[in-house]
C-alpha positions as CSV (number, residue, x, y, z in Angstrom):
1,M,-2.0,4.8,13.3
2,K,-1.1,7.1,10.5
3,R,2.1,4.8,9.7
4,F,-0.2,1.7,9.7
5,L,-2.5,3.3,7.3
6,L,0.5,4.6,5.0
7,I,1.7,1.0,5.0
8,F,-1.8,-0.3,4.1
9,L,-2.2,2.2,1.3
10,L,0.9,1.3,-0.3
11,I,0.4,-2.5,-0.3
12,F,-3.2,-2.0,-1.8
13,T,-1.7,0.3,-4.6
14,Q,1.0,-2.5,-5.3
15,I,-1.9,-4.8,-5.4
16,A,-4.3,-3.1,-7.4
17,F,-1.7,-2.1,-9.8
18,A,-0.6,-5.6,-10.4
19,Q,-4.1,-6.6,-11.0
20,K,-4.8,-3.8,-13.4
21,R,-5.5,-4.6,-17.0
22,K,-4.7,-1.0,-18.3
23,V,-2.2,1.5,-17.3
24,D,-3.9,4.7,-18.3
25,F,-1.5,8.1,-18.5
26,G,-4.2,10.1,-19.7
27,E,-7.6,9.6,-17.7
28,N,-6.1,8.1,-14.6
29,K,-2.7,9.8,-15.0
30,D,-1.3,6.7,-13.7
31,G,2.3,7.7,-14.7
32,G,2.7,9.8,-11.6
33,R,5.3,7.4,-10.0
34,W,7.3,6.8,-13.2
35,E,10.5,7.7,-13.3
36,I,13.4,8.8,-15.8
37,I,16.5,7.0,-16.0
38,N,19.2,8.4,-18.4
39,D,22.6,7.0,-19.4
40,G,23.9,9.2,-16.8
41,V,24.0,6.3,-14.5
42,M,26.9,5.3,-16.6
43,G,28.7,8.6,-17.0
44,G,26.2,9.4,-20.4
45,L,25.1,12.9,-20.9
46,S,21.6,12.0,-22.3
47,K,18.4,13.8,-21.0
48,G,14.9,13.0,-20.8
49,K,11.9,14.4,-19.2
50,A,8.4,13.3,-18.8
51,F,5.1,15.2,-17.9
52,M,1.5,14.7,-17.6
53,L,-0.7,16.2,-20.3
54,D,-4.6,16.3,-20.1
55,D,-4.9,12.9,-22.2
56,C,-1.5,11.3,-22.3
57,V,2.1,11.4,-20.8
58,S,4.7,13.2,-22.8
59,F,8.4,11.6,-22.7
60,N,10.9,13.3,-24.8
61,G,14.6,14.7,-24.6
62,T,17.9,14.3,-26.1
63,V,20.1,11.2,-26.5
64,S,23.9,12.2,-26.5
65,L,26.6,9.5,-27.5
66,R,29.4,11.5,-25.7
67,N,30.9,10.0,-22.5
68,N,29.6,6.5,-23.5
69,G,26.2,7.7,-23.6
70,G,23.0,6.7,-25.8
71,F,19.8,6.2,-24.1
72,S,17.0,7.7,-21.8
73,S,13.9,5.6,-20.2
74,Y,10.8,6.2,-18.7
75,K,10.1,3.1,-16.0
76,S,7.2,2.2,-13.7
77,P,8.2,1.8,-10.0
78,F,8.9,-1.6,-9.0
79,Y,5.7,-3.8,-8.6
80,E,5.2,-7.5,-8.9
81,M,2.9,-8.1,-11.9
82,D,1.5,-11.4,-13.0
83,L,1.0,-10.9,-16.8
84,S,1.0,-14.5,-17.4
85,S,-3.0,-14.8,-18.1
86,Y,-2.4,-12.3,-21.0
87,T,-1.1,-12.8,-24.4
88,K,-0.4,-9.5,-25.7
89,I,0.0,-5.6,-24.6
90,I,-2.0,-2.8,-26.5
91,V,-0.1,0.7,-26.4
92,K,-1.6,3.6,-27.7
93,Y,1.2,6.1,-28.5
94,R,2.7,8.5,-31.0
95,S,6.0,9.4,-31.7
96,K,8.5,11.1,-34.1
97,D,11.9,10.7,-35.6
98,Y,12.9,7.9,-33.3
99,T,12.5,4.4,-32.8
100,M,11.6,3.7,-28.9
101,A,11.2,0.5,-27.3
102,M,8.9,-0.9,-24.6
103,T,10.5,-3.2,-21.7
104,L,9.6,-6.0,-19.5
105,E,12.1,-6.4,-16.4
106,M,11.9,-9.4,-14.1
107,D,14.6,-8.3,-11.5
108,K,15.9,-4.7,-10.0
109,R,19.5,-5.4,-11.0
110,W,20.2,-3.6,-14.3
111,F,22.6,-6.3,-15.7
112,L,20.3,-9.2,-15.4
113,P,18.2,-10.0,-18.7
114,Y,15.0,-8.1,-19.5
115,Y,12.6,-8.2,-22.8
116,K,12.6,-5.3,-25.1
117,R,10.0,-4.8,-28.6
118,N,10.5,-1.7,-30.7
119,L,8.0,0.8,-31.1
120,P,8.8,2.5,-34.4
121,A,8.2,6.0,-35.2
122,T,4.5,6.9,-36.2
123,D,5.0,10.4,-37.9
124,W,3.1,12.2,-35.0
125,K,-0.1,10.0,-35.6
126,W,-1.6,8.1,-32.8
127,V,-1.5,4.3,-33.4
128,K,-2.5,1.3,-31.3
129,A,0.3,-1.4,-31.4
130,E,-0.8,-4.9,-30.3
131,I,2.4,-6.6,-29.5
132,L,2.4,-10.4,-28.6
133,F,4.5,-11.5,-25.6
134,S,6.2,-13.7,-28.0
135,E,7.4,-10.8,-30.1
136,F,9.5,-9.4,-27.0
137,V,13.3,-10.2,-27.4
138,K,15.7,-11.3,-24.6
139,Y,18.3,-8.4,-23.7
140,S,21.0,-8.3,-21.4
141,V,23.2,-5.1,-21.0
142,G,22.0,-3.8,-24.0
143,R,23.0,-7.0,-25.8
144,K,20.4,-9.0,-27.9
145,K,20.2,-12.7,-26.4
146,S,17.9,-15.5,-27.7
147,G,14.5,-16.1,-26.0
148,T,11.3,-14.6,-25.4
149,P,9.4,-14.2,-21.9
150,T,8.3,-17.5,-20.4
151,K,5.0,-18.2,-18.7
152,K,6.9,-18.3,-15.4
153,E,8.7,-14.9,-16.3
154,L,5.5,-13.0,-17.1
155,E,4.3,-14.2,-13.5
156,K,6.8,-12.1,-12.2
157,I,7.3,-8.8,-14.1
158,L,8.5,-6.3,-11.9
159,R,8.7,-3.0,-14.0
160,L,7.4,-1.9,-17.5
161,G,9.0,1.1,-19.2
162,F,9.8,2.9,-22.5
163,V,13.7,3.4,-23.6
164,T,15.3,5.5,-26.6
165,N,16.1,2.5,-29.0
166,E,18.4,3.9,-31.5
167,K,22.1,4.3,-30.7
168,K,22.1,7.7,-32.4
169,A,22.3,11.4,-31.1
170,G,19.2,13.3,-31.7
171,D,16.0,14.6,-30.1
172,F,12.9,12.0,-29.3
173,K,9.4,12.4,-28.5
174,I,6.8,9.8,-27.5
175,E,3.5,10.4,-26.0
176,I,1.8,7.3,-24.6
177,D,-2.1,7.2,-23.7
178,Y,-2.2,3.7,-22.4
179,I,-0.8,0.2,-22.0
180,A,-3.5,-2.6,-22.1
181,F,-3.1,-6.1,-21.4
182,K,-5.2,-8.5,-23.2
């Protein structure tokens, strides 16, 4: 019975997340199951960490270029999300000294294409960035490709994320209040 209840709750949580119009790191603490993925998966030495604050999530660390490194990322769990009925994402965030990017992934395999959009540093002032899906650019294994997300791809987004987006060594910090879909 406990196992059935646990499975039911997991399925319900996945469906609820997929139907949400907002990921709220502050009020709802939605980032609890998000994870850090650093370049150590490929031998790099970058470090990142995330922790929940009262009104947002803080993602910070240090990017190292040693050992072919160069990135740190903060990513949602894999959930199938249909974002095709929306035209844009609104991200309320603040950052300093480092350009970050938001990512949209359609596959669990890291080497397949994904989409990315820069989030410029804000000098530690809160901003609401409105990003049209047509502003996301296709990437594959860190290399820019041509194309923006299609309606069909937006029906099958599996993961949202944030990643350091400058191939330079140094500290980074971003705080994210929420992600809304409109």
